[in-house]
N, C-alpha and C positions, 0 to 999 in steps of 0.2 A: 510467514503468513499462514493462518489456519483456514484452508478453503472450506472446512466444515462449518465455520462460523460466519462466513461471508454470505450476506443476504442480497447483494447486488445493488447497493446504493451508489457504488462507483465514486465515492468521495475521494478515495485515494488516487484514483486515475485523474480525476478533475484537478487535484492539487499537484500531483507529481507524475505526469504521464511518462516521464523518463524512467521511472522505476516500476510502474504498474501497467498492465494491459487488462482489457475487459473483453468478455465474450458478448454474444448477442443478447444475453440476459442481464448484463451488467455485472456479472460475477468476475471478480478480480483475480489476477495471478501476478506474481512477481516476474519482472523482466530479468533475464540473465540468472546469475547465481545468487542474487539477493545482496550483493555487495553494494553498499551505499557510498558513492564518492563524497569526499569531504565537502565539495561545493553544494551537494544536495542534502546534507544532514539536517539543516533547519527545516527544509520542506518535508523531509521524511518524518521528522518529529511532529510536524503539523498534520500530516496524514494519519499518523498513529493516534494523535489526540482527537481527530475528527471521525474515526471509525466507530459507529454506534454499537457494533458487535464486539469490539476489541479483538478483531481478527488479525491485526498486524502486531507482531512482536516488537518489543523495544530493540533498537539497534545498540550494539555493544560500543562502549566508549574505549 
C-alpha cells in the first residue's frame, strides 16, 4: 500500500477490515506485514479494484 496515494476514502477498510486499519481521517494502513491469507484473497482483490487512487498494490500469486 502506498500511503502517499491514499486520500482517506476507507473503501479498503470497509471491504476487508481484517487487512486494513484507518486513522481518524480515514487514511488506511495495512494490518500486520501485508501477508494476505488465502481465505481473504478474493476480498483483497476487491479492495484493490475499489481503491480510487490505486494506492493498494496487487497481491502476488
